[in-house]
C-alpha positions, 0 to 999 in steps of 0.5 A: 208247828208244821204237821204231815199226814203219813200212812200209818204202814209208812217207815215214817209213821213206824216211831210215833215217839217225839224227840226234844227235851220235856219242855219241848214236848210240853209246849208242843202239847200245849200248842196241839190243844190250843190248835185243837180247841181253836179248830172246834170253834171253842174257847179254851177252857177257864175252869180250874183243876180243882173246878174240872167237870168230870164223871166218875164211873166204874167198870160196871156201869159200862158192862153190856155197852 
């Protein structure tokens, strides 16, 4: 995948939506995710959705931060 960095105020950056079919967009997300983990030097997580580590918090838990 090729990417370019453009100023946020440029015409090119005016419409951040990506074209393509849903399948193409999903493939792009998968590729970008794998690249992000690679750049972080970490392996892709191997846990399932059922065992995904999460932390449940309410808005009240974040009050005053």
